[in-house]
C-alpha positions in Angstrom: 11.6 13.4 102.0 11.9 12.6 98.3 10.0 14.6 95.7 7.8 11.4 95.0 7.0 11.3 98.8 6.2 15.1 98.7 3.8 14.5 96.0 2.1 11.7 97.5 1.7 13.6 100.7 0.6 16.7 99.0 -1.3 15.8 95.9 -2.4 19.2 95.1 0.8 20.3 94.0 1.0 17.9 91.0 -1.7 20.0 88.8 0.5 23.0 89.5 3.6 21.3 88.0 1.7 19.8 85.2 0.2 23.2 84.2 3.6 24.9 84.2 5.6 22.0 82.6 4.7 22.6 78.9 6.0 26.2 79.2 9.0 26.1 81.6 9.8 22.4 82.1 10.3 20.7 85.5 9.1 23.4 87.9 9.3 21.6 91.3 12.5 23.6 92.4 10.6 26.9 91.5 7.4 25.8 93.6 9.5 24.6 96.5 11.7 27.8 96.5 8.4 29.9 96.5 6.9 27.9 99.4 10.2 28.3 101.3 10.2 31.9 100.6 6.9 32.5 102.3 8.5 31.0 105.8 11.9 32.6 105.8 14.1 35.1 103.9 14.3 34.6 100.4 17.5 33.0 99.0 18.8 32.3 95.6 18.6 28.6 94.8 19.9 28.4 91.3 22.4 30.1 89.1 21.8 31.5 85.7 23.5 31.0 82.6 25.6 34.2 83.2 27.2 32.5 86.2 28.0 29.4 84.4 29.7 31.3 81.6 31.8 33.3 84.1 33.0 29.9 85.6 34.3 29.0 82.3 37.4 31.1 82.8 38.3 29.1 85.9 36.8 25.7 85.2 38.4 24.3 88.7 37.0 27.0 90.8 33.8 27.1 92.7 31.4 30.2 92.7 29.1 31.1 95.5 26.5 33.8 96.0 25.5 35.1 99.4 23.5 38.3 100.3 24.1 39.8 96.9 27.8 39.2 96.6 29.6 36.7 94.5 33.0 35.0 95.6 35.2 32.6 93.7 37.5 29.9 95.4 40.4 28.5 93.4 41.9 25.0 94.4 44.0 25.6 97.5 43.1 29.2 98.1 40.6 31.2 100.3 37.5 32.8 98.7 37.9 36.0 97.0 35.6 38.6 95.7 34.4 38.0 92.2 32.4 40.3 89.9 30.3 39.6 86.8 30.5 41.6 83.8 27.8 44.4 84.1 25.5 43.0 81.5 25.7 39.5 83.1 25.0 40.9 86.6 22.1 42.7 85.4 20.7 39.7 83.6 21.4 37.6 86.7 19.5 40.0 89.0 16.8 40.4 86.5 16.4 36.5 86.4 16.6 36.2 90.2 13.9 38.9 90.6 11.6 36.9 88.1 12.5 33.8 89.6 11.4 34.7 93.1 8.4 36.6 92.0 7.0 33.7 90.0 7.9 31.3 92.7 6.0 33.5 95.3 2.8 33.5 93.1 3.0 29.6 92.4 3.4 29.2 96.1 0.1 31.2 96.7 -1.5 28.9 94.2 -0.5 25.9 96.3 -1.9 27.5 99.4 -5.1 28.2 97.7 -5.3 24.4 96.4 -4.2 22.8 99.6 -7.7 21.3 100.4 -8.5 20.2 97.0 -8.7 16.4 96.4 -9.8 16.3 92.7 -9.0 18.3 89.5 -10.1 18.1 86.0 -7.9 16.3 83.4 -7.9 19.2 81.1 -5.0 21.6 81.8 -5.0 25.3 81.3 -4.0 26.4 77.7 -0.4 26.7 77.1 -0.7 30.3 75.6 -2.5 31.2 78.8 0.4 29.7 81.0 3.0 31.5 78.9 1.3 34.8 79.4 0.6 34.0 83.1 4.3 33.4 83.7 5.4 36.5 81.9 3.0 38.6 84.1 3.4 36.9 87.4 7.1 37.0 87.2 7.0 40.7 87.5 5.2 41.1 91.0 7.0 40.9 94.3 4.2 42.6 96.4 2.8 40.1 98.7 -0.8 41.2 98.2 -0.4 41.1 94.3 1.2 37.6 94.6 -1.8 36.3 96.5 -4.0 37.6 93.6 -1.9 36.0 91.0 -1.8 32.7 93.0 -5.5 32.6 93.4 -5.8 33.3 89.5 -3.6 30.3 88.6 -5.5 28.1 91.3 -8.8 29.0 89.7 -7.6 28.4 86.2 -6.4 25.0 87.3 -9.7 24.2 88.9 -11.6 25.2 85.7 -9.6 26.0 82.7 -11.0 29.0 80.8 -12.1 30.8 84.1 -9.7 33.7 83.4 -9.2 35.2 80.0 -6.0 36.6 78.5 -7.6 40.0 78.8 -8.0 39.7 82.3 -4.4 38.7 82.7 -3.4 41.8 80.9 -5.7 43.9 83.2 -4.5 42.4 86.5 -0.7 42.9 85.3 -1.3 46.6 85.1 -3.1 47.2 88.4 -1.6 48.3 91.7 -2.2 46.9 95.2 -4.4 50.0 96.1 -6.5 49.5 92.9 -6.9 45.9 93.8 -8.2 46.7 97.2 -10.5 49.3 95.8 -11.9 46.8 93.4 -12.3 44.3 96.3 -14.3 46.9 98.1 -16.5 47.5 95.1 -16.9 43.9 94.2 -18.2 42.7 97.7 -21.5 44.5 96.9 -21.9 43.6 93.1 -24.9 41.8 92.0 -24.7 39.1 89.6 -27.6 38.7 87.1 -27.7 36.6 83.9 -24.3 37.0 82.5 -23.5 40.4 83.9 -22.5 42.1 87.2 -23.8 45.4 88.3 -24.3 47.7 91.3 -27.7 49.8 91.0 -27.4 53.5 91.0 -29.6 54.7 93.9 -29.9 58.2 95.4 -26.6 59.5 97.0 -25.0 56.1 96.1 -26.7 54.4 99.0 -25.9 51.0 97.8 -22.0 51.6 98.3 -22.3 53.8 101.3 -21.3 51.0 103.7 -18.2 50.2 101.6 -17.3 54.0 101.4 -17.0 53.7 97.5 -18.1 56.8 95.6 -18.0 57.7 92.0 -14.3 58.6 92.2 -13.5 55.1 93.0 -15.6 53.7 90.1 -13.8 56.1 87.7 -10.4 54.8 89.0 -11.6 51.2 88.5 -12.9 52.2 84.9 -9.3 53.4 84.0 -8.1 49.9 85.1 -10.5 48.2 82.7 -12.5 46.7 85.6 -15.7 48.7 85.4 -17.7 51.0 82.8 -16.9 54.5 83.5 -20.5 55.7 83.5 -23.8 54.2 84.5 -25.8 52.3 81.9 -29.6 51.7 81.7 -30.2 47.9 81.8 -33.2 45.9 81.7 -33.4 43.9 85.0 -36.5 41.9 83.9 -38.2 41.9 80.5 -42.0 41.2 79.8 -41.3 37.8 78.1 -39.1 36.6 81.0 -40.8 34.6 83.8 -38.6 35.2 86.6 -35.3 37.0 87.4 -32.6 35.8 89.8 -30.2 38.4 91.2 -27.3 36.9 93.2 -26.1 39.2 96.0 -23.7 37.8 98.7 -22.6 34.4 99.3 -25.1 31.8 98.2 -27.9 34.5 98.5 -30.3 35.5 96.0 -33.3 37.7 95.1 -36.0 35.8 93.1 -38.5 37.9 91.1 -41.5 36.3 89.6 -43.1 38.3 86.6 -46.7 39.4 87.1 -49.6 39.7 84.7 -49.7 41.8 82.8 -45.9 41.6 82.5 -43.7 44.6 83.0 -40.3 45.8 82.2 -38.1 46.9 84.9 -35.1 49.2 84.1 -32.6 50.9 86.3 -29.3 52.8 85.9 -26.4 50.6 87.1 -22.7 50.7 87.5 -21.6 47.6 85.3 -18.5 45.4 85.3 -16.3 44.9 82.3 -15.4 41.3 81.5 -12.2 41.3 83.5 -14.0 42.5 86.6 -16.7 40.0 86.2 -14.1 37.2 85.9 -12.1 38.6 89.0 -15.4 38.7 91.0 -15.1 35.1 91.3 -12.2 35.7 93.7 -14.0 37.9 96.0 -16.1 36.9 98.9 -19.3 39.0 98.5 -21.3 40.5 101.3 -25.0 40.4 101.2 -25.7 43.7 103.1 -29.4 43.4 104.4 -29.8 47.2 103.8 -28.6 46.8 100.2 -30.8 43.8 99.9 -33.7 45.9 100.7 -32.6 48.6 98.3 -32.5 46.1 95.6 -35.9 44.4 96.4 -37.6 48.0 96.4 -36.4 48.6 92.7 -38.8 45.8 91.7 -41.6 46.8 94.3 -42.1 50.0 92.6 -43.0 48.1 89.4 -45.7 46.0 91.3 -43.4 43.1 91.6 -43.1 41.1 94.9 -39.3 39.7 95.1 -38.4 37.0 97.5 -35.0 36.6 99.4 -33.7 33.2 99.8 -30.5 30.8 99.4 -29.6 28.5 96.6 -27.8 25.3 96.4 -25.9 24.3 93.1 -27.1 21.3 91.1 -24.9 18.7 89.7 -25.1 20.1 86.2 -23.3 23.4 87.4 -25.5 25.4 85.2 -28.6 25.7 87.6 -29.4 25.9 91.3 -32.4 25.1 93.6 -33.7 28.4 95.2 -35.4 28.2 98.6 -37.1 31.3 100.0 -36.6 32.6 103.5 -40.4 33.0 104.0 -42.7 30.2 104.3 -46.2 29.7 102.8 -48.5 27.3 104.5 -45.6 25.9 106.5 -43.7 25.0 103.2 -40.8 27.1 101.8 -41.3 28.2 98.3 -38.5 27.0 95.9 -37.6 27.2 92.3 -35.1 26.1 89.8 -33.0 29.0 88.6 -30.1 29.4 86.1 -26.7 30.4 87.6 -24.7 33.5 86.4 -22.2 31.1 84.7 -24.8 29.7 82.4 -24.3 30.0 78.7 -26.8 32.5 77.0 -29.7 30.8 75.1 
């Protein structure tokens, strides 16, 4: 199967290659080696300049590399052991490590995009791609490669989704910290342009996730959450409504009353990197937590409604439909999404 045939059969690979090309050139060998490495033991597919330089001393010989050892074969002779100079050997192994690591992350991006049929014409910024390559090529842990692959896929789908700051944060977190953030993020509420978890008595909101203040402090050290709760205005007197996204396609819709009120609560908040990474987490709409969130507004005399939403074509608003029915017709409203730009 030729490369042209591969791209024709799997068109989602092309945007990955287009994204990497301005920084590292033709990346199809990298991509194929990464995909292959997910199915069998990793193997070295290319030789670095160190090997080429070593062969200059014997231009008619052939070099081979297998299971960590080099051998050289001169014309008419049997293969014999061959050693690179220590500095060249170190560079080779470092290059091999980076190549395999980056290939693994790129392969995970291909897995993430395998069902996509259309992509934007715009490609990720070259500076972003260069930083991505630098960071992703340091990671061999399978879980973290999956994370880096999903980040690349998300940036290809919508350039600008992940900032350079977020790449820096992810490059410094461990697999354990990533799992802690996933447990925390599953229960985060999206509101306007922020993400938060309300602080209720005895950390009730996070009890089902077994996440306590110690976990939040670890995530704060990672640059994913704020270290201490902040008092935030959930709804202001001049606002007609509030839309609080909790779980997949679930939202709590709160209409302002007359006279209008201000609802304030202490909340754990997400930093910008945490908010961006939240897009990769399948959030859970725990019914008990949904009730706790509604109670925050009921204490101020408001009557929140729980429902679902469907995104509109503009990508900046959604149609909310309440679970309850009034006179046989479900209440609905147009609401702004968390990705909408501030006015």
